[in-house]
C-alpha positions in Angstrom: 223.3 -197.1 -61.9 221.7 -198.4 -58.7 223.7 -197.2 -55.6 221.6 -198.4 -52.7 222.9 -201.7 -51.3 219.5 -203.2 -50.7 218.3 -202.5 -54.2 221.6 -203.9 -55.7 221.0 -207.0 -53.7 217.4 -207.4 -54.9 218.5 -206.8 -58.5 221.3 -209.4 -58.3 218.9 -211.9 -56.7 216.4 -211.4 -59.6 219.2 -211.9 -62.2 220.4 -215.1 -60.5 216.8 -216.5 -60.3 216.2 -215.7 -64.0 219.4 -217.5 -65.0 218.8 -220.4 -62.7 215.3 -220.9 -64.0 216.5 -221.0 -67.6 219.4 -223.3 -66.7 217.2 -225.7 -64.8 214.7 -226.0 -67.6 217.6 -227.1 -69.8 219.2 -229.3 -67.1 216.0 -231.3 -66.4 216.1 -232.5 -70.0 219.4 -234.2 -69.5 219.6 -237.9 -69.2 220.2 -239.4 -65.7 223.6 -240.6 -66.9 224.6 -237.1 -67.9 223.4 -235.6 -64.6 225.2 -238.3 -62.7 228.5 -237.5 -64.6 228.1 -233.8 -63.6 227.5 -234.7 -60.0 230.6 -236.9 -59.9 232.7 -234.1 -61.5 231.4 -231.6 -58.9 232.1 -234.0 -56.0 235.6 -234.6 -57.2 236.3 -230.8 -57.5 235.0 -230.3 -54.0 237.2 -233.0 -52.7 240.3 -231.6 -54.5 239.8 -228.2 -52.8 238.5 -229.5 -49.5 241.6 -228.5 -47.5 241.9 -225.0 -49.0 238.3 -224.3 -48.4 238.5 -225.5 -44.8 241.3 -223.2 -44.1 239.5 -220.3 -45.7 236.4 -220.9 -43.5 238.4 -220.8 -40.3 240.4 -217.8 -41.4 237.3 -215.8 -42.3 234.9 -216.8 -39.5 237.2 -217.6 -36.7 235.1 -220.7 -35.9 236.3 -224.2 -35.4 239.4 -226.1 -36.6 240.5 -226.4 -40.2 241.3 -230.1 -39.9 237.8 -230.8 -38.8 236.3 -228.6 -41.4 238.4 -230.5 -43.9 236.7 -233.7 -42.6 233.3 -232.1 -43.0 234.1 -231.1 -46.6 235.1 -234.7 -47.2 231.8 -236.0 -45.8 229.9 -233.5 -47.9 231.7 -234.5 -51.1 233.2 -238.0 -51.0 231.0 -239.7 -48.5 227.8 -238.1 -49.6 228.6 -238.8 -53.3 229.1 -242.5 -52.5 225.7 -242.5 -50.7 223.7 -240.8 -53.4 225.4 -241.9 -56.6 223.2 -244.9 -57.3 219.9 -243.3 -56.2 217.1 -243.2 -58.7 215.9 -239.6 -58.4 214.5 -238.7 -61.9 212.3 -240.5 -64.4 210.8 -243.8 -63.4 212.2 -244.4 -59.9 209.9 -247.2 -58.8 207.4 -249.6 -60.5 205.0 -251.9 -58.6 203.8 -254.3 -61.3 201.4 -256.1 -59.0 199.6 -252.9 -57.9 200.1 -251.2 -61.3 201.6 -248.0 -60.0 204.6 -246.3 -61.5 206.5 -243.5 -59.6 208.2 -240.8 -61.6 210.6 -238.4 -60.1 210.6 -234.8 -61.3 212.8 -231.8 -60.1 211.2 -229.1 -57.9 213.0 -226.4 -59.9 215.0 -223.5 -58.4 216.2 -223.9 -54.8 217.4 -221.1 -52.5 220.0 -222.4 -50.1 220.7 -220.4 -46.9 224.2 -221.0 -45.5 225.4 -220.8 -41.8 228.7 -219.3 -40.8 229.5 -222.3 -38.6 229.6 -224.8 -41.5 229.9 -222.6 -44.6 231.9 -224.6 -47.1 230.7 -228.1 -46.2 227.0 -227.0 -46.3 227.5 -225.5 -49.8 229.1 -228.7 -51.1 226.4 -230.9 -49.6 223.4 -228.8 -50.8 224.9 -228.5 -54.3 225.3 -232.2 -54.7 221.8 -233.1 -53.5 220.3 -230.3 -55.6 222.0 -231.4 -58.8 221.4 -235.1 -58.2 217.6 -234.3 -58.1 217.8 -232.1 -61.3 217.5 -228.7 -59.7 219.2 -225.4 -59.9 220.5 -223.9 -56.6 221.2 -220.3 -55.5 223.2 -219.6 -52.3 222.7 -216.8 -49.8 225.9 -216.7 -47.6 226.1 -215.6 -44.0 227.8 -212.1 -44.1 230.6 -213.3 -41.9 231.4 -216.2 -44.3 230.8 -214.6 -47.7 234.3 -215.1 -49.1 234.7 -218.8 -48.3 231.1 -219.5 -49.3 231.3 -217.7 -52.7 234.7 -219.4 -53.3 233.2 -222.8 -52.7 230.3 -222.0 -55.0 232.7 -220.9 -57.7 234.7 -224.1 -57.5 231.5 -226.2 -57.8 230.0 -223.9 -60.6 233.2 -224.2 -62.7 233.3 -228.0 -62.3 229.7 -228.3 -63.3 230.0 -226.1 -66.4 233.1 -228.0 -67.5 231.2 -231.2 -67.2 228.4 -229.9 -69.4 226.0 -228.2 -67.0 224.3 -225.0 -68.3 225.6 -221.6 -66.9 223.4 -220.3 -64.1 222.6 -223.7 -62.6 224.6 -222.8 -59.5 224.6 -219.3 -58.3 225.6 -217.2 -55.3 224.4 -213.8 -53.9 227.4 -211.6 -53.4 225.6 -208.2 -53.0 224.6 -209.1 -49.4 221.5 -207.5 -47.9 218.5 -208.9 -46.1 216.3 -207.6 -48.9 218.2 -209.7 -51.5 217.9 -212.8 -49.3 214.2 -212.1 -48.9 213.9 -211.8 -52.7 215.6 -215.2 -53.1 213.1 -216.7 -50.6 209.9 -215.0 -51.8 210.3 -214.8 -55.6 207.6 -216.7 -57.6 210.2 -218.6 -59.6 211.8 -220.1 -56.5 210.3 -223.5 -55.7 211.9 -224.4 -52.4 214.1 -223.1 -49.6 216.8 -225.1 -47.9 217.4 -223.3 -44.6 220.3 -224.1 -42.4 221.2 -221.6 -39.6 219.8 -219.8 -36.7 216.2 -220.0 -35.4 215.2 -216.5 -36.7 216.5 -217.3 -40.2 214.7 -220.6 -40.4 211.4 -219.0 -39.2 211.8 -216.4 -41.9 212.2 -219.2 -44.5 209.0 -220.9 -43.2 207.2 -217.5 -43.2 208.2 -216.6 -46.8 205.3 -218.3 -48.5 207.7 -220.6 -50.4 207.9 -224.3 -49.4 210.9 -224.7 -47.1 213.0 -227.4 -45.4 214.6 -226.0 -42.3 216.1 -227.2 -39.1 215.8 -226.3 -35.5 218.5 -225.7 -32.8 220.1 -228.7 -31.2 220.3 -228.6 -27.4 221.5 -232.2 -27.3 221.5 -234.1 -23.9 223.7 -237.2 -23.5 222.9 -239.8 -20.8 225.6 -241.9 -19.4 223.7 -244.8 -17.8 225.2 -247.0 -15.1 225.9 -250.0 -17.4 228.0 -247.9 -19.8 231.7 -248.3 -20.5 232.5 -245.0 -18.8 236.0 -244.3 -20.2 234.8 -245.1 -23.7 231.7 -243.0 -23.3 233.7 -240.0 -22.1 236.2 -240.4 -24.9 233.4 -240.4 -27.5 231.7 -237.4 -25.9 234.9 -235.3 -25.9 235.7 -236.4 -29.5 232.3 -235.1 -30.5 232.2 -231.9 -28.5 235.7 -230.9 -29.7 235.0 -231.8 -33.3 235.4 -228.4 -35.0 235.1 -226.9 -31.5 231.4 -227.8 -31.2 230.0 -225.9 -34.2 227.8 -228.8 -35.4 224.3 -228.4 -33.9 224.2 -232.2 -33.1 227.1 -231.9 -30.6 226.4 -232.7 -27.0 225.4 -229.8 -24.8 224.6 -231.5 -21.4 225.9 -234.6 -19.7 223.3 -236.4 -17.6 224.5 -239.3 -15.4 223.4 -241.4 -12.4 224.5 -240.6 -8.8 225.9 -244.1 -8.4 228.5 -243.5 -11.1 228.8 -239.7 -11.0 232.2 -239.5 -9.3 233.6 -242.1 -11.7 232.3 -240.1 -14.7 233.8 -236.9 -13.3 237.2 -238.5 -12.8 237.1 -239.9 -16.4 236.3 -236.4 -17.8 239.1 -234.8 -15.7 241.5 -237.5 -16.8 240.7 -237.1 -20.5 240.7 -233.3 -20.6 237.5 -231.9 -19.0 237.8 -229.1 -16.5 235.0 -228.4 -14.0 234.5 -224.7 -13.4 233.7 -223.4 -9.9 233.5 -220.1 -8.0 235.0 -217.1 -9.6 236.2 -218.9 -12.7 232.7 -220.1 -13.4 231.3 -216.6 -12.9 233.8 -215.2 -15.4 232.9 -217.7 -18.0 229.2 -217.2 -17.5 229.9 -213.5 -17.9 231.2 -213.9 -21.5 229.2 -216.8 -22.8 225.9 -214.9 -23.2 224.7 -211.6 -24.5 222.7 -209.4 -22.1 219.4 -210.7 -23.7 220.4 -214.3 -22.9 221.4 -215.2 -26.4 224.7 -217.0 -27.1 227.7 -214.7 -27.5 229.0 -215.2 -31.1 232.5 -214.4 -29.9 232.7 -217.8 -28.0 231.2 -219.8 -30.8 233.5 -222.4 -32.2 236.3 -221.6 -29.8 238.6 -223.9 -27.9 238.5 -224.2 -24.1 241.8 -222.3 -23.9 240.5 -219.5 -26.1 237.4 -219.2 -23.9 239.5 -219.2 -20.8 241.7 -216.4 -22.1 238.6 -214.4 -23.1 237.3 -214.8 -19.6 240.6 -214.1 -18.0 241.0 -217.4 -16.1 243.7 -220.0 -15.9 243.0 -223.6 -16.8 245.2 -226.7 -16.9 247.2 -227.3 -20.1 245.5 -229.8 -22.4 242.0 -228.9 -21.3 239.5 -229.8 -24.0 236.2 -228.8 -22.6 235.0 -226.5 -19.7 232.2 -228.1 -17.6 229.7 -226.7 -15.2 227.7 -228.7 -12.7 224.4 -227.1 -13.5 221.5 -227.0 -11.0 218.5 -226.3 -13.2 217.1 -225.8 -16.7 215.9 -222.6 -18.2 216.9 -219.0 -19.0 218.5 -218.5 -15.6 220.8 -221.5 -16.1 223.1 -220.6 -19.0 224.8 -224.0 -19.3 221.4 -225.6 -19.8 221.2 -224.0 -23.3 222.7 -224.8 -26.7 226.4 -223.9 -26.7 228.2 -224.3 -30.0 231.6 -224.2 -28.4 233.8 -226.1 -25.9 231.3 -225.8 -23.0 229.3 -228.6 -21.3 226.7 -228.8 -18.6 226.8 -231.7 -16.1 223.8 -233.1 -14.2 223.5 -235.8 -11.6 220.2 -237.8 -11.2 219.1 -240.7 -9.1 218.1 -243.2 -11.8 217.3 -243.5 -15.5 213.7 -242.5 -15.0 214.8 -239.2 -13.6 217.3 -238.9 -16.4 214.5 -239.4 -18.9 212.6 -236.5 -17.4 215.6 -234.2 -17.3 216.6 -235.0 -20.9 213.0 -234.0 -21.9 213.4 -230.7 -20.0 216.7 -230.0 -21.7 215.2 -230.8 -25.2 212.3 -228.4 -24.5 214.9 -225.7 -23.6 215.8 -225.2 -27.3 216.4 -228.6 -28.8 213.1 -230.5 -29.1 212.9 -232.7 -32.1 216.7 -232.7 -32.9 219.0 -235.3 -31.3 219.5 -237.3 -28.1 222.5 -239.5 -27.3 222.9 -242.4 -24.8 225.8 -244.5 -23.6 224.5 -247.7 -22.1 224.6 -251.5 -22.5 221.1 -252.0 -21.1 218.9 -252.6 -24.1 215.7 -252.2 -22.1 216.6 -248.7 -21.0 217.9 -247.8 -24.4 214.6 -248.7 -26.0 212.6 -247.0 -23.3 214.5 -243.8 -24.0 214.1 -244.2 -27.8 210.3 -244.7 -27.4 209.8 -241.7 -25.0 212.0 -238.9 -26.4 210.7 -236.4 -29.0 213.9 -236.4 -31.1 214.6 -237.3 -34.8 217.9 -238.9 -34.1 218.5 -241.2 -31.1 222.2 -242.1 -31.0 223.5 -245.1 -29.1 227.1 -245.5 -27.9 228.5 -243.2 -30.6 229.8 -239.5 -30.7 226.7 -237.4 -31.2 228.2 -235.1 -33.8 229.7 -237.8 -35.9 226.7 -240.0 -35.5 224.0 -237.5 -36.5 225.8 -236.4 -39.7 226.3 -240.0 -40.8 230.0 -240.3 -40.2 230.0 -243.0 -37.4 226.5 -244.3 -38.2 224.6 -245.4 -41.3 222.4 -242.4 -41.2 222.3 -240.4 -44.4 225.3 -238.0 -44.7 223.8 -234.6 -44.2 224.3 -231.1 -42.8 220.6 -230.2 -42.7 219.1 -232.3 -39.9 215.3 -232.1 -39.7 213.6 -231.9 -36.4 210.1 -233.0 -37.4 206.9 -231.2 -36.6 207.6 -231.2 -32.9 210.6 -229.0 -33.7 208.7 -226.9 -36.2 210.2 -228.5 -39.2 208.6 -230.1 -42.3 210.8 -233.3 -42.0 212.5 -235.3 -39.3 215.0 -236.8 -41.8 218.6 -236.1 -42.7 217.8 -234.1 -45.8 218.9 -235.7 -49.2 218.1 -235.7 -52.9 214.7 -237.5 -52.4 213.5 -234.5 -50.4 214.1 -232.3 -53.5 211.9 -234.0 -56.0 208.2 -234.2 -56.7 206.9 -237.7 -57.3 204.3 -238.2 -60.0 202.3 -241.4 -59.6 200.9 -243.2 -62.7 198.2 -245.6 -61.6 196.4 -248.1 -63.9 192.8 -249.0 -63.3 192.4 -252.4 -61.5 188.6 -252.3 -60.9 186.1 -251.1 -63.4 183.5 -250.7 -60.6 180.8 -252.0 -62.9 181.0 -248.8 -64.9 180.1 -249.5 -68.6 178.7 -247.5 -71.5 175.0 -248.1 -72.2 175.8 -249.8 -75.6 178.0 -252.3 -73.7 175.2 -253.0 -71.3 172.7 -253.6 -74.2 175.1 -255.9 -75.9 175.4 -257.9 -72.6 171.6 -258.2 -72.4 171.2 -259.3 -76.0 174.0 -261.9 -75.6 172.3 -263.4 -72.6 168.9 -263.5 -74.4 170.4 -265.2 -77.4 172.3 -267.8 -75.4 169.2 -268.6 -73.4 167.2 -269.1 -76.6 169.8 -271.4 -78.0 170.0 -273.5 -74.9 166.2 -274.0 -74.8 166.1 -275.0 -78.5 168.8 -277.6 -77.8 166.9 -279.0 -74.9 163.9 -279.6 -77.1 165.9 -282.2 -79.0 166.2 -284.4 -75.9 
């Protein structure tokens, strides 16, 4: 009997991998129709339990709002299913008859999926559906503070998959939690790919494991309100995004940047719609609780409402306040509001023009969000395009809430909870990750040019034929 927690975790990880490998080998032989039927059954099961799982997540982690987590669960199940159901992922997925190339999709194998505490249930649903749709097995490693809701979600999906005909072991979850067990899931030879969603350290560990990994970077998202914008509408959308699940989505806005000529109007709009500008002692008290001594974000404020943060800081704010705002003066480690804040806190910057805004947004992105997302509210297409061409981001969102836009709720981007940041953000992809990222593509190519390459016998026959034809022609000419 193994008593050490780390050894128990490693042993469980190995058992899960062994079962997953065997299950995946069986699963990849299924027809596309059977796989699609299993995916549909799993999506429906997730949708049926979406509310219960959302409430569990909030109760266990203390992050966010259950109604918004319910919406996230719906996106991860219902909306994602509609998006992927007709995708060709396995077998012949594309044929170019003119170029004589056939593309064949094959599963990558066993996937390890790392799950964050901020979006524990929706991320499990999302990763399960894209893994199964691409013919893979998936094993989850929960965040310790979200183990119950994560493992419950996995159990709901596992049961639905087995009832629909999937082999046992295709969907698994580490419940003996220890870093050693997670490392085993990442580094084992029979694991083909890691899907890493979470903090920077965890994503780096995934990339350093020696196993191919798809991870994401932090999202210090600036939003620029340009002078031509519909200001009340822009403010309304920013607040709807920032308050969605109390800011726990990494694509939520972190800093407002606006031009001096409209700054007062923008401030008034924020105040009117529920923004509260912190000053003096109140600002100092909030700064005192929002970070750890080392400068990292205090997990106690993550996913909290403005009122909860105010109570934690010991300050009074107006009833109905949605977001606490600080007029920040700079960018960097000495300016706490210039960093990513997965909660109801926003920085506010005033610049002279869009060119200065462009430079400031770049600084903010470099301060922990490069490659992720940038948002703009403007009706000036020239400036919108200038921003899009110059900014090192993977999602550039126009006149839409950043959170809802990035995850594909208010835009036509792929519904996803793993948002790649590209190589500039240290990631292997800049896409919203989906089933097509979880397959290998085998290309069958027919020869279209023999390059003059022939066997010696064929060359001799060619020479004999030419000599015989020449002789016959000369004989015929003699008759004239």
